[in-house]
ROTORRO-542075 format. One line per 2 residues: number of its first residue (from 1); their letters; for each residue z, y negated, x of C-alpha. Coordinates in pm, 1 decimal, m for minus. Each point is the difference from the previous one (the first is absolute). Last residue first. Example, Ala and Ser with C-alpha at 12.3 -4.5 7.8 and 13.67 -1.06 7.14 Angstrom:
2
2	sa	714.0/106.0/1367.0  66.0/344.0/m137.0
This chain:
333
333	pt	1032.0/m129.0/m2504.0  m96.7/m304.1/211.5
331	lv	m354.1/32.8/131.7  m95.1/m199.9/305.5
329	ik	m278.5/m232.7/110.3  17.1/m150.8/348.8
327	gr	m100.9/m362.2/26.6  m291.6/m206.2/m129.1
325	ph	m224.4/243.6/m180.4  m372.1/20.4/78.8
323	gt	m72.0/73.1/m367.4  m244.7/287.1/20.6
321	ev	161.4/312.3/139.5  366.6/m98.3/24.5
319	le	m17.1/m189.9/m330.1  m162.2/287.1/m185.6
317	ha	255.2/238.8/146.9  290.3/m214.4/m124.6
315	ra	m162.4/m17.2/m342.3  m21.6/378.8/m9.3
313	ad	367.1/27.1/100.8  100.7/m200.5/m308.5
311	al	207.8/273.9/m163.4  190.7/34.3/327.2
309	af	108.8/m364.3/m33.9  m168.3/m256.1/221.4
307	ae	116.6/m228.7/281.1  m227.4/m276.1/124.5
305	gl	m17.6/m101.9/364.8  248.9/29.9/281.9
303	ev	m56.6/m143.5/346.9  212.2/210.8/232.3
301	sf	184.2/m172.1/282.1  109.1/98.0/348.8
299	rg	261.2/m147.3/236.3  272.7/m84.1/m253.1
297	ea	238.2/262.9/140.2  m13.5/207.7/m319.9
295	il	m379.0/m22.4/10.1  m3.2/124.4/359.9
293	ka	228.2/291.5/m91.7  m236.0/101.0/m281.2
291	ty	m287.1/m14.7/248.9  165.2/239.7/244.7
289	pi	111.4/233.8/m280.0  m364.5/16.0/m116.8
287	ae	m187.8/4.1/330.7  140.1/320.4/145.9
285	dr	m162.3/208.7/m274.0  m334.4/m163.1/74.3
283	la	48.8/66.4/370.8  70.2/367.1/m70.7
281	na	m323.7/19.2/m199.5  m194.3/m130.1/298.1
279	ep	166.9/247.4/235.7  m70.3/289.8/m236.7
277	tm	m365.1/m108.5/4.5  m160.9/m188.9/m287.3
275	sg	m368.6/m15.4/92.7  m43.3/376.9/m24.8
273	pl	m173.0/m1.0/m337.5  m128.0/m347.1/m92.7
271	gg	113.0/m106.5/m348.2  365.8/m11.9/103.4
269	sf	m107.6/m280.6/226.1  46.4/m123.3/354.2
267	vt	m336.5/m92.6/150.4  m78.1/m113.8/353.3
265	vg	m345.0/m155.0/34.8  m288.9/197.6/146.3
263	he	m268.2/m160.8/m217.9  m144.1/274.7/m220.5
261	aa	254.2/274.8/57.7  303.6/m224.2/m49.6
259	wg	m179.2/m216.0/m256.4  15.3/285.8/m248.7
257	pv	370.4/m59.2/m65.0  m66.0/m333.9/m175.7
255	vi	329.2/m173.4/m92.6  250.5/43.1/284.9
253	ev	m204.1/m92.3/308.6  169.0/m67.6/334.1
251	ir	m224.3/m183.8/247.3  113.7/64.3/357.4
249	tp	m211.0/317.8/m7.0  m302.9/m230.4/m19.5
247	dd	44.8/m106.9/365.6  m170.8/m333.0/67.3
245	vl	178.1/m185.6/m281.4  m138.5/m320.0/m154.9
243	al	m347.3/107.1/m117.6  130.4/331.6/m133.7
241	sv	266.0/m186.8/m200.0  m251.7/m245.8/m145.2
239	el	m227.3/283.0/m111.3  286.5/196.8/m155.4
237	ae	141.7/m296.7/m191.7  m343.7/m96.9/m129.5
235	dt	m77.3/356.8/m106.9  312.0/m8.5/m216.6
233	ga	294.8/240.9/m3.9  261.6/m275.2/m8.4
231	ae	283.8/166.7/193.5  m142.1/m12.0/352.5
229	lv	281.7/m24.2/253.8  m157.8/m137.5/315.6
227	rd	93.9/m0.9/367.4  m48.2/m222.8/306.8
225	ig	m164.7/m307.6/m151.5  m103.1/m279.8/234.7
223	qp	180.1/m284.3/178.3  m192.3/m247.1/m216.5
221	aa	183.9/146.1/m302.7  m37.2/m236.8/m296.6
219	er	m341.1/m120.4/118.2  m115.8/358.2/56.0
217	vr	125.8/91.5/m345.7  m188.9/m291.4/m155.6
215	dl	m319.9/89.1/182.8  11.9/360.4/m122.5
213	lg	80.8/m106.8/m356.7  m308.5/m222.6/m30.9
211	dg	m91.1/119.1/m348.6  299.3/147.4/m182.8
209	yt	366.3/47.7/88.0  233.8/m296.0/33.9
207	vp	216.4/m16.4/310.8  379.5/3.6/20.2
205	va	195.6/m37.2/326.8  297.7/229.3/m50.3
203	gl	371.7/m78.8/16.7  126.4/131.6/m334.6
201	tr	13.8/m352.3/m143.7  m356.5/m55.4/120.2
199	lr	m102.7/311.6/m193.1  158.9/m129.6/m320.4
197	eh	m169.6/m336.5/47.9  m338.2/164.8/41.4
195	ns	13.0/200.6/m322.8  m190.2/m244.5/m223.1
193	es	m256.5/m38.2/277.1  m113.0/359.7/m37.9
191	at	111.1/229.1/277.8  m71.9/102.7/358.5
189	av	284.1/27.0/248.3  39.0/m110.1/362.2
187	vn	314.7/126.4/168.7  164.3/m49.2/339.9
185	ag	222.4/281.8/122.9  370.4/m3.4/90.3
183	wl	127.4/307.2/m184.5  144.6/m202.6/m287.9
181	ka	m337.4/m174.4/m36.3  m183.6/332.6/m18.7
179	fq	247.4/142.1/m251.0  m32.0/m307.0/m222.7
177	va	m379.4/m11.6/3.0  m20.8/375.6/m64.1
175	aq	231.1/m24.5/m302.2  m205.8/m284.9/m143.1
173	gv	m319.7/199.7/49.6  134.7/315.5/m160.0
171	ag	111.4/m193.5/m309.6  m317.3/m206.3/m15.6
169	ag	m12.3/m354.5/139.8  m143.5/109.1/336.1
167	ah	m308.9/157.5/m149.7  m140.3/47.0/353.3
165	vl	266.4/m19.1/268.3  m104.7/m115.5/348.0
163	lt	259.2/68.9/268.4  41.2/m200.8/318.4
161	eg	189.9/152.2/291.2  303.5/m164.8/159.1
159	pv	241.6/276.8/m88.7  m161.1/343.7/m44.4
157	lg	m208.5/167.6/m273.1  m46.7/366.9/87.9
155	vs	m240.0/118.6/m270.1  257.5/247.8/m125.2
153	kl	279.8/m256.5/m26.3  m222.6/m242.7/m190.3
151	cq	m125.6/270.1/m235.5  342.6/152.9/m61.3
149	ya	166.3/m331.6/m84.3  m278.8/m118.8/m229.0
147	tg	m24.8/330.2/m187.7  374.4/51.5/m42.1
145	gp	52.2/m353.7/m122.5  m283.6/9.0/m252.5
143	vg	44.9/361.2/m120.5  379.1/9.1/m21.5
141	la	136.0/m355.1/m10.3  m60.1/m139.2/m348.7
139	ag	257.0/217.6/m177.3  273.0/m149.9/217.0
137	ep	m108.0/m353.3/m86.3  2.8/87.2/m370.8
135	fs	353.8/146.7/31.3  128.6/m307.6/180.0
133	ve	94.4/13.7/368.9  323.0/m180.3/98.1
131	ap	208.9/298.1/m113.9  m173.7/217.3/257.4
129	kp	m186.0/293.6/m153.5  93.9/330.5/159.8
127	tw	m302.9/210.3/101.4  m198.6/252.3/m200.7
125	ka	m282.3/223.9/124.6  236.5/243.2/172.1
123	ap	172.4/48.8/m337.2  m304.4/191.6/m120.3
121	gt	m91.5/m66.1/m362.9  111.4/m29.4/m359.6
119	vy	m116.9/m306.1/m192.0  145.1/m162.0/m310.2
117	ea	m125.4/m278.8/m227.8  m354.6/51.0/120.7
115	yt	m292.1/m143.4/194.5  155.3/162.3/308.3
113	gp	m204.7/318.7/m19.4  72.0/201.5/316.0
111	qg	171.3/m205.3/272.4  m178.3/m118.4/314.4
109	wg	239.7/m294.0/12.1  352.5/m56.2/m126.6
107	iv	256.6/m279.1/13.2  358.5/75.3/m97.5
105	ed	308.9/m126.1/m182.8  280.4/255.7/16.0
103	gp	169.5/53.7/m337.9  0.9/377.0/22.5
101	rf	34.1/112.2/362.4  m246.4/19.4/288.0
99	tv	92.8/236.6/285.1  m222.3/285.6/m118.3
97	ge	55.3/361.6/106.5  3.4/141.1/m352.7
95	ga	m160.9/m211.6/m266.7  89.1/m353.6/m101.6
93	av	36.1/m159.6/m343.1  m42.5/m345.6/m152.5
91	vv	m108.6/m199.5/305.2  m91.5/m356.7/m93.3
89	gs	m342.2/m157.5/31.0  m289.5/m103.5/216.7
87	ad	m352.8/128.5/m14.0  m321.7/85.6/182.3
85	ag	m232.2/296.7/m66.6  m165.1/m43.0/m339.4
83	ir	m170.2/240.4/m239.1  87.8/304.6/m205.9
81	kp	m274.7/253.2/m65.0  m109.6/175.0/m316.4
79	et	m240.0/279.5/101.3  m338.6/27.3/172.5
77	id	m8.6/m335.9/174.4  m232.7/44.7/296.3
75	gr	94.5/m149.6/333.6  42.9/m342.1/162.5
73	sg	m302.0/m166.3/m163.0  110.6/114.5/m345.0
71	kr	9.4/m344.4/m162.9  376.8/19.0/m41.4
69	ik	43.5/91.3/366.4  m207.0/m301.1/100.5
67	ad	205.4/m218.6/m233.4  322.8/121.7/162.4
65	vp	m153.4/m80.5/340.7  m6.5/m367.1/m102.5
63	nv	381.9/5.8/m23.3  244.1/m57.6/m285.5
61	ga	361.4/12.4/122.0  267.4/145.2/m226.5
59	ar	319.6/m177.3/m105.1  339.1/108.6/m137.9
57	vr	m62.6/373.8/18.6  297.8/220.8/m82.2
55	vl	0.3/232.5/299.3  44.3/377.8/21.6
53	ve	47.6/107.8/358.6  m135.2/287.0/207.4
51	gp	101.7/198.3/309.8  91.7/307.2/m202.6
49	gp	m123.9/m35.0/m359.0  23.2/m308.9/m217.1
47	aa	9.2/49.2/m378.2  m336.0/m72.8/m161.5
45	vp	m26.7/m240.2/m293.3  m266.1/153.8/m222.7
43	vd	m286.1/m230.3/m103.2  m45.7/m236.2/m294.9
41	rl	m331.1/m179.1/16.6  m156.8/m333.9/90.8
39	el	m372.1/49.9/56.4  m229.3/m149.8/264.5
37	ve	m360.1/81.9/m96.5  m56.8/m362.2/m111.4
35	pg	19.4/m120.2/358.5  m345.6/145.8/64.7
33	ga	m91.3/362.3/50.7  105.9/339.5/126.2
31	rt	174.3/223.8/m251.2  353.1/78.5/m114.4
29	il	172.8/m281.7/182.3  373.7/m37.8/m50.9
27	va	253.3/m282.1/m32.7  359.7/114.1/m43.5
25	ka	262.3/m27.2/m275.7  305.9/223.1/m5.9
23	te	95.6/354.4/m100.1  319.4/205.6/3.7
21	pl	190.2/m321.9/m36.9  286.0/m94.7/229.6
19	ep	347.7/m70.1/m131.8  94.3/m328.2/159.5
17	qs	145.1/m6.7/351.1  341.8/m124.8/102.8
15	ps	m3.1/m157.0/343.4  105.9/239.6/272.2
13	tm	318.4/135.4/157.9  m38.4/354.2/128.6
11	ge	295.8/231.4/m61.8  m225.6/296.4/m61.2
9	dq	m358.2/m66.8/101.5  m213.6/78.5/m306.2
7	ga	63.6/m329.0/m175.8  m357.8/m101.8/m79.0
5	la	m90.6/367.8/m24.4  194.7/25.7/m325.1
3	al	m225.4/m256.0/m161.0  m299.3/208.6/98.1
1	m	142.5/314.7/m161.4
């Protein structure tokens, strides 16, 4: 039945599709725990319903939030649960009311269970992948690009202001640096010295975290700091930010939701009920096609790290949690 769906529009010209299996490989969690709880299993391949597409995944992004879900901090795990939200791939079949056609290369975000060979999900959460964007680059955009874009837009960053980005060499941090520079802002970013050259390439003034950070930021930005994106989640980053910005609502926190109530900072997080408004979610959706277009134009870059097979998802999680990976980690089914 699935193979038939690939040519459901009579007279439509599309690349030939292989006979699709009834089942395919996907990574599941059956209980909360460490990376070892990730299991590779055969799952049914679901035909797309109205407004949905079935995509053959070519790359899936691995995000820190995936580890939080695995550990049970984003809800109890009471039954086998697929994991992952960002991907890129090729449309295999489309449901009623969908403009995508088999063979279309796409980038997806907010999709259910992308650590898989196939994923079925809402077409509204897929956008065409420009030819200039690789599959791993496309899979790297969802959470990092959407988060950075939405946070900076929501906090009202304007040209001429100076933004401080904590954890500037991370995926969210690098995206934030690039958006801010494109929009005419100055950027200071914290990172280890090994990442300073990358940040300079992106247009930021890098500073090393650790003792004396406040003085180093003040030296790097004698004009002062107007807004902060806090992506490190450390007490040091919070204390320095509060010392530099008079209005704590100009500090956007994405790691520790509890700091909103405790310190008055602005938090955007799926872990804090009510922090993700419809407007904020709309900005995240807007970010992905925008960023893909920037990459195609040579105006935005994604630093890619290691790529792992689905069977090695546990190793990918270990690296994300403890290895301080250089570049965005992806799975390549």
